[in-house]
N, C-alpha and C positions, 0 to 999 in steps of 0.2 A: 504494500500500500504506500503510494507516494506521500512524502511529508508535505503538509500544507503550511505555507508560511503565513503566520498570523500577525496582524498589526493591531496596535492599540487603538483605542477610541480617538485619541488625540491625532494620531497619524491619519486615521480614516477621515476625521473631520477636516483636517488640513488639506488632504488630497481632494475631497469632495468640494471644498470651497475654492482652493487656489487654482486647480486645473481649469474649471470652467472660466474663472476670472481671468486667468492668463490667456486662454484662447480668445475670450472676448476682447481683452485689451490689445492683443496683437492684431486682431482683425480690424478693430477700430483705428489703431495707429496706422496700419497699412493703408486703409482707405483714406484717412485724413492726409497722410504724408503724400500719397500718390496724387490726391487733388491739389495739395499745396505745391508740390513739385511741378505739376502740369501748369498751375497758375503762374509760377515763376518763369517757366519756359515761354509760355504764351505772352507774358508781360514783356520779356526781353525781345521777343519777335515783334510785338506791336510797337514797342519803343523804337526798334530798328527801322520799321516801316515808316514811322512818323519822321524820324531823323532823315531817312533817305528822301522822303517827299519834300521836307523842308530844304534839304541840300539841293535837290533837283530844282526847286523853285528859285532858290537864292542864286544858283550858279548859271541861270539862264543868260544873263547879260555877259558874264565872263566867257562862257562857251561861245556865244554868238560873236563877241568881239575878240576872242582869243586873248583875253587879258589874264595873264598868268598871275600877276600880283593880286588882282582881285580874287581870283580863284584860291590862291594860297591863304588870303585873309579869311575867306569863308571856311576853307578846310581846317585851318588852325582853330577856328571857333567850334567847328564840329568835333574835332579830336578832344576838346575839353569836356565833351559830354561823357557821362558814365558809360562804361562798357564798350565805347567805340574804340576799336583797335586800329582801324585804318580805313582809307577810302581811295577810290579810283574814279577819275572823271574822264570820260571819253567824248570825242566829237562825233559828228554825224557819220563819219566814215569808220568809226570804231577805233580811231587812233587815240593813244593815251595823251591826254592833255596835262593831267596832274595825278601824282601818286604820292600819298602821304600816310605815314604810320607814326604811332607814338614812339618816343625815343627808347623806352624800355623794351619795345617789341621790334626795334629796328632790325635785329638779327633775324627776325622771322620774315622780313619783307623780301619777296622775290619778284615783285613787279607783276607784270601782265602774265608771265609764264606760270606763276604760282596760282593766280586766280583762275587761269585757264585750266590748269590741272585739276583744281578743286571742283570747278563747275562742269567742265567738259568730260573729264575722265579719260578713259582709254578707248573710247568707242571709234574714233577716227583712225586709229592705228598710226597716226603721225605724232611727232614730238610736239607737245603743247607749247614749247618755247618758240616754235616757228609760226604760231598763230599770230595774226595781226590783231590790233585793237578792234578793227571793224568786224573781223570774223568772230572775235570773242563777244562783242556786243550783239551780233546777229544770233549766235548760239544761245547766249543767256536769255535774250529776249524771246527767242522762239521756244526754248526747252525748259529752262530752270531759272525762274526769277528768284527763287529762294533755295539755298543749299545749306546743308549742315555737315558738320563732323563733330568729333568729340570735344573740340576746343572752341569752335567759332560758328557763326551764322553769317552767310553772305546774302545780301539783299540787293537786287537789281531794281533801279528806278529810272525810267526814261525821262529825258528833259524835253518838254514840249513847250514852245512859246505860248504865252497867254494871248488869247484872241479877244479883241474889243470890237464889238459890232457897232459900226458908224451908221449903218442904214438898216433899219428894221425890215426894210423890204428886200434886203440882200438875202440870198440863199445861204444856208448854213455851210460854211466852208470847213474842210478837214484841215487839222493842224498837222504839220510835218515835224517829225522828231529831229532835233538838232544835236542830240548827244545823249549821254546816259551817265548815271553815277552808280557805283557799287560800294556799299557800306559793309564792312566786316565788324560784326558785333562779337565781343569776347564772352565766352561762357564762364570765365574764371570766377568772377564774383558770384554768379548764380550758383555754381557748383559749391563754392565755399559756403554760401548761405544754406544750401541743401545739407551739406555735411554738418553744419552747425545745428540746423534744425533736427537732423537725425540723432546727433549726439545728445542734444537737450531732451529729445523725446525718449531715447533709451534710458538716460539718467532718470528722467521723471518716472518712467515705467518701473525701473528698478526700485526707486524710492517708494513708489506706490505699492509695489508688491511687498516690500519689506514692511511697510506700515500695515498692509492687509494681513500679512503673515503674523505680525505681532498682535493685531486685533483678533485674528482667529485663535492664536495661542491663548490670549486672555479669555476669549469667549469659551474655548474648549476646556480651559482649566476649571471652569465652573461645572463642567460635566465630568471631566476625567478624574479630577481629584476625589470627588465623592464616589464615583464609580470604582476607583481603585480601592478606596477604603471599604466599600461594600464587598469587593472581591476578596480582599484580605480577611474581612470578617467572616465571609462564607467559608473560606478555607480553614480558619481557626475553629469554626463551629463544626465543620466536617471532621476535624481532627479530635473533637471531643471537648474543646474549650468552650463550654456553654456560657461562661461568664463574659464572653466578648460582647461589647456594645459599640454601636456606630454613633459617633458624635461629630457633626459638622453643620455649618450654617449654609443654606443654599436657598435661592429664590425660585428654584425649579421645583414645581409642585410634585411632579412625578417622582423625582429623586427623594424628596422629603417624605413622601408617602412610603416609598420603598424602604427607606432607613427605619422609619417607625415600625413598619411591618416586620422587618428583620429583627429589630430589638424585641418586639412582642413575641416573635417566634422563638428567639433565644431564651427569653424568660419562661415561656411555656415549656420548652424542651428541658430547661434546667429543673423546673418544678416536676415535670414528668419523670425525669431521671432520678431525682431524689425520692419520689414516691416509689418508682420501680426498684431503686436500690434498697429502700426500706423493706419492700415486699420480698426482694431476693434474700436480704439478710434474715428476714423472719422465716422464709421458707427454708433457707439453708440451716438456720438454727434448729428449726423443727426437724428437718431431715437428719441433722447431726445428732439431735437428741434421740430420734428413732433409731438411727444407726448405732449410736452408743448403747442404746437399750437392747437392740438386737444382738450386738456383739457381747454385751454383758450377759444376756440370756444364753447365748450360744456358749460363751466361756464358762458360765455357771453350769450349764448342762455338761460341757466337756469335763470341767473340773469335778462335777458330781460323779460322772461315770468313772473318771479316772480314780477318784477317791473311793468310790463304792466298788471298785474292781474286786477287792478282797472279799467283800460281803456277797457280791454277786456270784463269784466263782465258788464260794464255800459249799452251798447246797448242791450246785451242779457237780462239783467234784465228788461229794458224798453220793449223789444219785448215780454217777457213773460206776462207783465202786460197788454199790448195792446191786445194780443191774448186772455187772460182771459176775458177782457171786450168785445171783439168781440164775443166770444162764448156766453156771457150772452145776448148780444143784438140779436144774431141770433139763440137763443135757439129754436125758433118755426118755423124756415125756412128750406127749403130743403138743404141749404148750411151748415147745422150744421156738417155733416160728414167731409166736407173740413176743417172746423175750428179745428175739433178733430185731423185730420192728421197734420195740422200745429202745433198744440200744442204738439203732440207726437214728431215731429221733433225738436221743441224748447227744449223739455225735454231731448232728446238724445244729442243735441248739448251742453246743459248745463252740463249734466253728463260728457261728453267727456272733456269739457273745465276744469271742476273741477279736473278730474283725471290728465290731462296734467299739470295743474298748480301745483297740489300736487307733481307729479314726478319731475317737474322742481325745486321746492323748496327743495325737498329731495336731488337731485343731486347737487344743489348749496350750500348745507349745511346751508340753511336759517332756518331750524327747529332745535331747541335745546330741547331735552326731559327734562321735569321737573319731576324728580324721586320723588315719594312719595307713602305712603301706599294707595292702592286702594281696595275698597270693591268689591271682585270678584262676589259675589252673586248679589249685586245690579246692577253691570254692565251687567251681563248676563240677568238679568230681564229686563233692559231697551232695550237691543238688541232684546229680544224675543217680547216685546211689539211693537217695531218698525216694525218687520217683520211678525207678526202674521197675519195681514190682507193680505199681499202679499202671504203668504203660503196658506191661506184659498182660495184665488182666484185661485191658481194653484192646489187646492185640495191636498195639501201636509200637513201632520201632523208635526207640530213643537213641539218638546219635549225638556224641559230644566230640567237638574238635577244639580242644583248649589250646592256649598259647602261653608258653612260659613268660612270666613277667608279673610286675606288681602295678597296682593302681592305687591312687590316693583316695580313700573313702572310709566310711564306717563299715567294718566287715559284717557286723550283724545286720545292719539296715540294708546294705547292698545285697546280702544273701537273701534277705526277705523280698526284695524287688525281683531278683532273678527267680526265686521260688514261686512267687505269684504268677509271673509270666509263663514259666514252664507248666505250672499246674493249669493255667488257663488254656495253653496250647493243647495239652493232652485232653482236657475236658471237651474241647470243641473240635477235635480231629475225628475223622471217619475211621471206622475199623479198617485194619490193614494199612493205616496211614503211617506217617513219619513225622517226628519232631526233631529238629536239628538245633543244637546249641553250638555256636562257632564264634571264634575271636579273630580279629585282625587288627594290625596297627595302622593308624592313619595320623602321621605327623607326631604330635606329642599327646595323642589320645589313643585309648584302646576302645575298639568298637566291638561290643558284645551283641550278637544277633540271636534271636529265638524265632525260628521259622516253623511253620506247619503248613500242611496241605489240606486243611479242614474246610469248614463251611465259609470262611471269609467274613468280611465286614463290608457292608455297603457304604458308599460315600456319605450318605445322609446320617448313618449311624456312627461314623467315625468320630464325630464331635460330641457324641453322647456317652460313649463307652466308659469314660472316666467319671461318670456320675455315680452316685450311690444307688444301689438296688436296680441297676439297669442290666437287662439281658437282651441279646439280639435275637434270640430264638422265639421268645414269647413275651407278650405284654405283661404277664404276671410272672412272678418268680418261680423258677423251677429248681427245687432243692437238689435235683440230680446234677444240675449245672452250676451249683454254688448259690451264694446269696447276692451276687452282683456287687460285692465290696472289694474284690481283689484288685481290680484296676483302679478303683478309687484310692486304695491304700498306696498303690504304685505311684499314682499321680502326686500324692502328697509327699511320698518319700523322695522321689527324684527332684522335686522342688527343694526339699530340705537339704539334700546332698549336693545340689547344684549340678545334676547330671542331665545332659540333653537326651531326649527320647524321640524316636522317629517311628512313625506308623505307616506301613504300606499294605494295602489289602484290597481285595476285590471278591465279590460273591463267588463261591465255589472255586476260587483260585488259591485260597490259603491266606495267611497273614504273616507279616514280618514286623517284629518289634526290635528296634536297635537302640542300644544304650551307648552314649559317648561319654567315656570316663577318662579323666586326666591320668596320665601315666605317673607312677611313683617309683622311687628307687628302693632297692632291696635293703631292709634293715640289717644292721650288723648282727644282731641277735634276734632271731625270729621267735616270737612268743606264740606258742601253740595253745595257750590257755583259752583262746577265743574260739577254738575249733570245737564243733559239736561232735560228740561221739554218738554214732548211730548204733543202737542195739536192736538186733532183729531176733525175735523169739524163735526158738527152734520148734518146729512142728512135731518132731519126733518125741520130745519129752514134755509136751505141753500139758499132759495130765499128771506129770510127776509132781512131788511136793518140793518146790525149790527152797523152802525155808525149814525143812525138817530138822528139828533140834536146834534151830537158831533163835537167839533171844533178841528181840527187836524193841527198841524204845520209840514210842510214838508220842509227839508233843504237839498239841494244838489247843487253842482257846475256844474252839467250836466243838461242842459235845457231839453234834451230828457227824462231823468229820471224824472225830475220834472213834465213834462207834462203827462207822462204815469201814474205816481203815483197819480197825481191829478185826472186824468180821472177815475181810478178804485175806488179811495176813494170817489169821488163824486157819483159814481154809487152806492156805498154802503150807501149813505145817509149822508156822512160827509160834514162839512163845512171846506174847505181846504184853508190854507194860505201857500203860496210858498215863499221861501227865498233862495238866492244863497250863503249866507254866514253869518257870525256873524254880520256884519255891518247892513245888511237888517233886521235881527232879532231885533237888538237893536233899529232900527228906528220904527219897529212895536210895540215894547214894550213902546217906548216913546209916541206912539199914543194911548196907553191904551188897546191894544189887549191882549186877554187871550186865553188859549187853554186847552183842556182836555187831549191831547196826543201829544207827539213829536215823529216824525220819521225823523232821520237825518243820512246822510252819515257820515262815520268816517273822511275820509280825505277830507277836504273842500278846502284846499289851502296849501301854503308852511308853514305857521306859525299858522294855526288854525285847529281844529278838531271838530267833533260833540260833544265831551265831553265839549268843551268850550261853545258851544251853549246851551246845556242842563243846564250847571252850571249857565250861565247868566240868563236863563229864571227862574230857580228855585230861584235864589237870588232876582230877581225882584218881583216875585209873592209870595214868602215865603210859598210855599206849594210843596209837593212832587208830581209833575206832572209825570205820567208814561212816560217813554221814551224808544224808540227802536233805537239801532244803526245798520246800514246796511253798510257792507263793503265787498269789494272783497279780502281783506287780510285774509287768513285763518291761520295765524301763531298763535301758542299757547300763545305768549306774549300778543297779542291783546285780546284774549279771557280772559286771567287772568286780564288784565287791565279793561275790561268791567265788569267782575264779582266783582272785588274789588270796583268799583264805583256803583255797584248795578243796572246796566243796562242790558237789554237783547240784545244779539248780534246775528244777523242772517247774513248769507253770500249771496252775489249775485252770480248768479241770484236767486231771491226769488220766490217761487211758490205762487200764489195768495191765495190758500187755506191755506197754512201755515201762511201767513201774516194775513189773516182774523182771524184765530184761535187765534193767539197771541194777536191781537187787542182786541178781545172779552174777552180774559182772563184778560188782563191788565185793561180794563175798569170795568169789574166785580170786580176785586180785589181792584181797586181804590174806587168804590162805597161802597164796604163793609167796607173799612177802614174809610171812611168819616162818615158812619153811626155808 
């Protein structure tokens, strides 16, 4: 788009005023000067004719009598007339009788030949110097009584004697020419006068235009200055300065009305902005209060769930133990399938409760990541071991391609992310499908990919899968496919750990989740305390009594948990001692009791924990009695505290199979240590 050159109002007014005025002035001056110049030329010619007639009349006697002295006297008198440059007197035969020129023009005098050249031109083809005076008089009389050039005017006048009628009865007689005079009138003074007039006219025009321009400037200022102030005020108002006001004095009614209107508009806009700002502040304050209230409610909810984790897990933990014992006792009865259904419901409830409590802790900010180098190959190996059996049951091939190296993250939280993604991939894969866990390096990051060839995720659902309780297969939750919380936990954990996550999927084409984790350097001393030991129950001796002849101390402040734990441990052949806290344990120690294994809840009261119980027993018996801590608190801090003390920590609700596997492992380890 071409740029348009813009002019101000003052320039526009000046051009619109001065250009027509200049054109009019030039036309008028041209017309007047042309008329004046024509009048000067005509006046010079008429004066020359008059002088020539007077000279012809005065020189009649001198020509007739050939009196040179008389003719010279007349000629000198004529030369004193203004603009008369020279004269020539001829006789009847065209011969020169007298030729006179002014002294300052004497050098221009060329006699008859010069006049002949000026008047006759080159038409005859002969040299004009050879023309006689008679021939010159004849040509001038016949062809050109008046001739011009750029310097002079030549005027021919015949000398005819005056006739006096003596007899009125006589016939009119014709007068015979006795000679002629030629007057040369100079244009010098006329041209000088013309130039002077032209100069005066141009100077007057210039002064007139200057005065007109100045008057236009003064007149335009009465418009341009207020208009410029209005323009500046409009720009300032457009930039948000509503306090701008226009103040000027003008006699132009339209500009005055415009200024008042602009000021009124600015006042109204300022008032409207203040009202709008007050409304915005009120709405913002209300929204802030509602937001703070919602955040407080959400935080209170999360804090309540996190705080109530122990109380919520206690009955569920006891229920799981009772169901397991009930299943053992009814293993050979027709009601076995009912017990299996109850156990499945308890497992689903425990899984849902764990997920809800994990989300509540993440939302409440109760989990702080402990960043350290993590062996990615070992972590993926543990995840594969945990889910190999589940994949086999579903007839799904689980393939792992780890890569040696370390990443910088929280090992427990990162493993939880990978575990949820692998579990999700197995859950939504078809039978005879495949789930792949692979690693690759990309710059200073490790890319961990979890691929499956399952049902896939549509593009419209990809933005929803990280929401709570969302499943892509059904609008309602399907317990066989989980509770719809796994990816919600993943979303919160990757944000907490600062990990990038990528999703690529298409319906019936499978799904890819990729994690971008910063690389870390290998630690000098690798701490294996954070690695989870996976205990798998042996199916061959599942009916044997793993605690036959073993003395077990169970400590918990919840009577229901004590009873349920005692029931299942007794069923496994153990000799169980129950205690509600540290005081009861100390009383039993004073009575001389001893145990092969300690199972204690972590939080026993306001001022005591399971660590205090284990420490007291070991100090009294001076031996490393194996101990298990059970807690509903899933925070990483508690896990690190248990690891640093050398105890095994499991979270409520505990599956009986996992508890039995851990008990057998600890007893075998203790026996081998003593031997």
